Every structure is written in structure tokens, then in C-alpha cells.
N, C-alpha and C positions, 0 to 999 in steps of 0.2 A: 299836172296839177296847175291850177290857175295861179297867176301872179296876184299879189295883194291889190294892185290897181284894178285888175279885172274883177276882183271880188267886190270892191267898192262900186264899180260900174253896175254890177249885176243887182245890187240892192238899191241903187239910187232911185229908181222908179217906185220902190216900195216904201220909201221914207214918208209918204203921205198917208200911210195907214195910222192906226191908233198909236198914241204916244208910247205906251209900254212896248208895243211891237217894234216901233221905230228904235227905241233904246236897245232892245234885245238884238235887233238886226245889226246895229252898229257894233255891239259887243261881239256878235258872231263874226263880223268882218275882221275885227281885231284878233279874235281867237284864231281864225283861219290863217291870218298872216303869221301869227306865232307858230301855228302848227306846221305850216309850210317850211318855215325856217328850221324848226326842230327836226323834221323829217330829213331835210338836207344835211344838217349837222350830224345826225345819227348815221346816215349813209356814209358820210365822209370818215367818221371815226370807225365805222365797221370796216371800211376798206383799209384803213391804216392798220387796225388790229389784225385783219386777215393777212395783210402783207407781212406783218411782223412775225406771225406764227406759222404761216404756210410757206411763203416764198423764201424766207431767209433760212429756214431749217432750224431744228431744235438745238443742234450743237452750237451753231453760231449765236443763237439767241441766249443760250445758257452761259456763254463765255463773254458776251458783250453787255457791260453794265449800262451803256447809253441806250441800247435797244430795250433793255428791261425797264429803264426809267421812262422811255417813250411809251412803252406798252402800258405802264401804270398810269401815266398821264392821260393817255387815250381812253383807258378804262374808266378813270374818274370823270373825264369829260362826257363819255358816253352815258354813264349813270346820271350825271347832272342833266344831260339833254333828255334822257328818257323820263326823268322826274318832271322836268318842265313840260314835256310833251303831254304827260298825263294830266298835269295841272291845266294846260290849255284845252285839252280834250274835255275835261270835266267842266270847264267854263262854257264850252260849246254845248254840252249836254244841259247845263243849267239854263242857258239862254233858250234852248229848245223847250225846256219845261216851262219857262216863263211865257213863251209865245203860245205854247199848247193850251194854256188857260184861256186864251182869247179865241181859239179855234177848236175847242173841245168837241163840239158837236158836228164839225165838218168832216165829211167822209175822207177827204184828201189827207187830213191830219191824222185821223184814226189809222188809215192805211200806212202812212209814214211811220207812225209810232210802232205799229205791229211789225213792219218790215225791218226796222232798225232796233227793235227791243233788245236783241242779243248784244249788239254793238254797244248800246247805251248802258246796258248792265255791266258789260266787261269794262268799259271806261270807268264806271263808278267803282267797281271792285278793285281794279289795279291801282287807280289813283289813291284810294283809301289805304291799300297795302303799302304803297311806297311812301305816302305822306306820314303814316303812323308806324314806320318800320321799327322804331324803338319799342313801342308798345307791343308790337308783334313778337319781338325778341323776348320781351319780358313774359309774354304769354307762352313761350316755349317753342315757337316755330323754329324748326331746325334748319331748313333750307330757306333762308330769308329771301334771297334773290339770286338770280343768275341771268346773265345776258349772253345769249348764243349769237355768234357772229359768223355763220356759214355763208351760203349764197344769199341768204336773207338774214334778218335779225329778229330775234324773239326775246321776250322777257318772261322769266319764270319766277313765280312767287309761290312758295309753299305747295309745289307740285302742279299749279295751274299755269298754263302758258298762253301768251298772246303774241301773235306775229306783229312786230312793230316796224316791218319793212314795207315793201311794195304793196302787198295785199291790203294792209290796214290803211295805207295812204290812199289807195284807190277807193276803198269803202268809205272813208271819211269824205273824200272829194265828192263821191256820188251822193252821200247823205246831204252834203251842203247844197249840191245842185237840186236834189229832190225837195229839200226844205224851201229853197227860194221859189222853185216852180209851184209848190203847193200854196205858198202864201200869195203868189201872183194869181193863181187860178181862183182861190177863195176870194181875194179882194175884187177880182173882175166880176165874179158872180154877185158879190154884195153890191157892187156899183150898179149892176143891171136891175137890181130889185127896187 
């Protein structure tokens, strides 16, 4: 995954496009920086939790109050990081939607929107679920959320699951690259006209 400085460098030549696009690109770079941090934090907490429940063994875990407290703290941190990941991903989606208004009729953007429509839909769904968890509980949702921490990490809400580990990280990174490439290609075409 690119570092935040690399993200800024990748959009710098694009900053001379329309003002709204420029603002959205800057917001995208900030969102990607946050997303990178959240993926790293989630992976760290996943490893901590996996170590506590797998490596140490159930009997030691059940007898050790410090391990139980560490587990609870890591679980809370993980939930907070997952929440902020979805908030940052939603901001990335919102910026994409803002930019899409300016490139609505360009084939590159239509293709990008089609290719990532499932990702964008999932981001929206899970962000809304986690953001409005109290309302979901009032609605009677039984399994409000679950975070699985095996070899990868996934978030489950009301029976729907999304991988929040390596595969999502790669897909979001590719989405970012494709978005920047599409804007570059479209702006280059427009300059030639």
C-alpha cells in the first residue's frame, strides 16, 4: 500500500483540473492516509487478539485477568479502528461521487464506477450499519456485529460479512490507483481537444 507522501505525489499533477475535482482529490488523499493507518492498526490488533486466544491457550487465558483485560482492550481498539476505517472509506466514496459528477459522460469513469460498484455499495452499507448501531439495535437486529480475527479479519453485521484485512486493503488501493489513472487520462484527453 502506498505511503501518504506517495499519495500526495500521485495527485499533484492533477491539481490543475477543475476546482471541485481538486478539492475532492485532496480529500481523497487525506482519506487514503487515514485508511492506510486504520488498516495497519486493525492488523496489529488482529495479531494481538490472535496471539491471546490461540498462542496462549484457553486455560491460561481463563485464569489470567491481565490477559482478559488486554483482550478486552484490544477488542475495543479493534472496533474503534474498524469504525473509523468505514468512516474514512465512506469519505473516499463520497469524494469519488463528487468527482464523478464532473466526469459523468467519460467512458473511463463509467468503467471505474461499474468495476467498483460492489465495493462502493459495501462501504456505504457497513458504514451506515456501524454508524447507526444503536438504531439497528432498536430495530431488533440480533447479531449487531462480530469481528473475526483468524488469518485475516472480517466484520459481520446482521449476517452480512466484509473482509477488512488484506483483500479489502488491496481492492481499495487498486481503486485509488484506477481513480487517479482515470482522472489523468480524462484530463489529458480534454487538454488535447
